[in-house]
C-alpha positions as CSV (number, residue, x, y, z in Angstrom):
1,X,0.0,0.0,0.0
2,X,3.0,2.3,0.7
3,X,4.0,2.2,-3.0
4,X,0.5,3.2,-4.1
5,X,0.4,6.2,-1.8
6,X,4.0,7.3,-3.0
7,X,2.7,6.9,-6.6
8,X,-0.4,9.0,-5.9
9,X,1.8,11.7,-4.5
10,X,3.5,11.8,-8.1
11,X,0.2,11.5,-10.0
12,X,-1.7,14.5,-11.0
13,X,-5.6,14.1,-10.7
14,X,-7.7,14.8,-13.6
15,X,-10.7,16.7,-12.4
16,X,-12.8,15.5,-15.6
17,X,-12.0,11.9,-15.4
18,X,-14.9,11.0,-12.9
19,X,-17.3,13.1,-14.9
20,X,-16.3,11.2,-18.0
21,X,-16.7,7.8,-16.2
22,X,-20.1,8.9,-14.7
23,X,-21.4,9.9,-18.3
24,X,-20.6,6.5,-19.6
25,X,-23.4,3.7,-19.6
26,X,-22.6,1.8,-16.3
27,X,-20.3,4.6,-15.1
28,X,-22.6,5.3,-12.1
29,X,-20.9,2.3,-10.5
30,X,-18.1,4.7,-9.4
31,X,-20.5,6.9,-7.4
32,X,-22.3,3.8,-6.0
33,X,-19.4,2.1,-4.5
34,X,-19.3,2.2,-0.8
35,X,-15.6,1.0,-0.4
36,X,-16.4,-2.1,1.5
37,X,-13.7,-4.1,-0.1
38,X,-16.1,-7.0,-0.9
39,X,-15.0,-7.2,-4.6
40,X,-11.3,-7.4,-3.7
41,X,-12.0,-10.1,-1.2
42,X,-13.9,-12.2,-3.8
43,X,-11.6,-11.6,-6.7
44,X,-9.6,-14.7,-7.6
45,X,-6.9,-12.8,-9.5
46,X,-6.4,-10.0,-7.0
47,X,-3.1,-11.3,-6.0
48,X,-1.8,-10.6,-9.5
49,X,-3.1,-6.9,-9.6
50,X,-1.1,-3.9,-8.7
51,X,-4.2,-2.3,-7.3
52,X,-7.2,-4.1,-5.9
53,X,-10.6,-3.5,-7.6
54,X,-11.7,-1.5,-4.6
55,X,-8.6,0.7,-5.1
56,X,-9.3,1.1,-8.6
57,X,-12.9,2.4,-7.8
58,X,-11.3,4.9,-5.3
59,X,-8.8,6.0,-7.9
60,X,-11.4,6.8,-10.4
61,X,-13.5,8.8,-7.9
62,X,-10.2,10.6,-7.2
63,X,-9.5,11.5,-10.7
64,X,-6.3,9.4,-11.0
65,X,-6.7,8.7,-14.7
66,X,-3.0,7.6,-15.5
67,X,-3.0,5.4,-12.2
68,X,-6.3,3.6,-13.4
69,X,-5.5,3.3,-17.1
70,X,-1.8,2.2,-16.6
71,X,-2.9,-0.2,-13.9
72,X,-2.6,-4.0,-14.8
73,X,-5.9,-4.5,-12.7
74,X,-8.2,-3.8,-15.6
75,X,-6.2,-6.4,-17.8
76,X,-6.1,-9.1,-15.0
77,X,-9.9,-9.2,-14.4
78,X,-11.0,-12.9,-15.1
79,X,-14.5,-11.8,-15.9
80,X,-15.9,-14.3,-13.6
81,X,-18.5,-11.8,-11.8
82,X,-17.6,-13.1,-8.4
83,X,-17.3,-9.4,-7.3
84,X,-20.7,-8.6,-8.7
85,X,-22.4,-11.6,-7.0
86,X,-21.0,-10.6,-3.6
87,X,-21.1,-6.8,-3.9
88,X,-23.8,-5.3,-1.4
89,X,-24.6,-2.6,-3.9
90,X,-24.8,-4.9,-7.0
91,X,-22.2,-3.2,-9.0
92,X,-21.2,-4.8,-12.2
93,X,-17.5,-4.3,-11.5
94,X,-16.5,-6.7,-14.4
95,X,-18.4,-4.6,-16.9
96,X,-16.8,-1.5,-15.3
97,X,-13.4,-3.0,-15.8
98,X,-14.2,-3.5,-19.5
99,X,-15.2,0.0,-19.9
100,X,-11.8,1.1,-18.4
101,X,-10.0,-1.2,-20.8
102,X,-11.8,0.4,-23.7
103,X,-10.8,3.9,-22.6
104,X,-7.2,2.7,-22.0
105,X,-6.9,1.1,-25.6
106,X,-8.7,4.2,-27.3
107,X,-6.2,6.4,-25.4
108,X,-3.1,4.3,-26.3
109,X,-2.2,3.3,-22.6
110,X,0.3,0.6,-22.9
111,X,0.5,-2.2,-20.2
112,X,2.7,-5.3,-20.5
113,X,-0.3,-7.4,-19.2
114,X,-2.5,-6.0,-21.9
115,X,-0.8,-8.1,-24.6
116,X,-1.0,-11.3,-22.6
117,X,-4.7,-10.3,-21.9
118,X,-5.4,-9.9,-25.4
119,X,-3.8,-13.2,-26.4
120,X,-5.8,-15.1,-23.8
121,X,-8.9,-13.3,-24.9
122,X,-8.3,-14.2,-28.5
123,X,-7.4,-17.8,-27.7
124,X,-10.5,-18.2,-25.5
125,X,-12.7,-16.7,-28.2
126,X,-11.1,-19.1,-30.9
127,X,-11.7,-22.0,-28.6
128,X,-15.4,-21.2,-28.1
129,X,-16.0,-20.5,-31.8
130,X,-14.3,-23.8,-32.8
131,X,-15.8,-26.1,-30.1
132,X,-18.8,-24.2,-28.9
133,X,-17.3,-24.2,-25.4
134,X,-14.0,-23.7,-23.8
135,X,-11.2,-26.4,-23.2
136,X,-8.8,-25.3,-20.7
137,X,-5.9,-27.6,-21.9
138,X,-5.9,-26.2,-25.3
139,X,-6.5,-22.7,-24.2
140,X,-3.5,-22.8,-21.9
141,X,-1.4,-24.6,-24.4
142,X,-2.1,-22.0,-27.2
143,X,-1.5,-19.2,-24.7
144,X,1.7,-20.3,-23.5
145,X,3.0,-21.2,-27.1
146,X,2.2,-17.3,-27.9
147,X,3.6,-15.8,-24.7
148,X,6.6,-18.4,-23.7
149,X,6.3,-22.1,-23.4
150,X,8.9,-22.2,-20.6
151,X,6.7,-20.0,-18.4
152,X,4.2,-23.0,-18.1
153,X,6.8,-25.0,-16.4
154,X,5.9,-23.5,-12.9
155,X,2.3,-24.7,-13.4
156,X,3.3,-28.3,-14.1
157,X,2.4,-29.5,-10.7
158,X,-0.9,-27.9,-10.7
159,X,-1.7,-29.2,-14.2
160,X,-0.7,-32.8,-13.1
161,X,-3.0,-32.4,-10.2
162,X,-6.0,-31.2,-12.3
163,X,-5.4,-34.1,-14.9
164,X,-5.4,-36.7,-12.1
165,X,-8.6,-35.4,-10.4
166,X,-10.4,-35.2,-14.0
167,X,-10.6,-31.4,-13.8
168,X,-8.5,-30.9,-17.0
169,X,-9.7,-32.5,-20.2
170,X,-6.8,-33.4,-22.7
171,X,-9.1,-34.1,-25.6
172,X,-11.5,-31.2,-26.5
173,X,-15.2,-32.1,-26.8
174,X,-17.3,-30.2,-29.3
175,X,-20.7,-28.7,-28.0
176,X,-23.7,-30.2,-29.5
177,X,-24.9,-26.7,-30.3
178,X,-21.6,-25.3,-31.6
179,X,-23.5,-23.8,-34.7
180,X,-25.9,-21.8,-32.3
181,X,-22.8,-20.5,-30.4
182,X,-21.2,-19.3,-33.8
183,X,-24.5,-17.6,-34.6
184,X,-24.4,-15.8,-31.3
185,X,-20.8,-14.8,-31.8
186,X,-21.5,-13.5,-35.4
187,X,-24.5,-11.6,-34.1
188,X,-22.6,-10.0,-31.3
189,X,-19.8,-8.9,-33.6
190,X,-22.3,-7.5,-36.0
191,X,-23.8,-5.4,-33.1
192,X,-20.4,-4.3,-31.9
193,X,-19.5,-3.2,-35.3
194,X,-22.6,-0.9,-35.4
195,X,-21.7,0.9,-32.3
196,X,-19.8,4.2,-32.4
């Protein structure tokens, strides 16, 4: 926490950042947050984040644009919605993180985790489009082939444990409704292309 406070000392608040966020669809989440920390306690990836989801909400409200948009937190969000399910104010924090990612990409903010997050997202989408569902084994294999296969070695023990307990499938199974999933993906891309 000390490094965050020191970093805030150096950051210059942007008085328009909160207004910009509040004007976005879903941006009212920043004002609704009561800073209870439940989101951070529920987040499975918080240990990989440089600022917790609660801190990101506080930084948005304080106007720390650079701190928020340079943070790896917005890229490390697993989109699991655990934060939303447990939030006493029912804030869709995952959706809020997506909005912050969009701003960061639009404004050209660079984060080393952004590249890895984009690779993971692309491989996940390719998996779902191909199989109609995700297969974690193939997702991780493709991810580590793109980001550095040797970095996968530290997860060998966990992988073997997941294989032993049947929690990791080696051979992907195609969903019976893969054509329906592809139609949904095509429709969502079509709608996304029509948005400004």
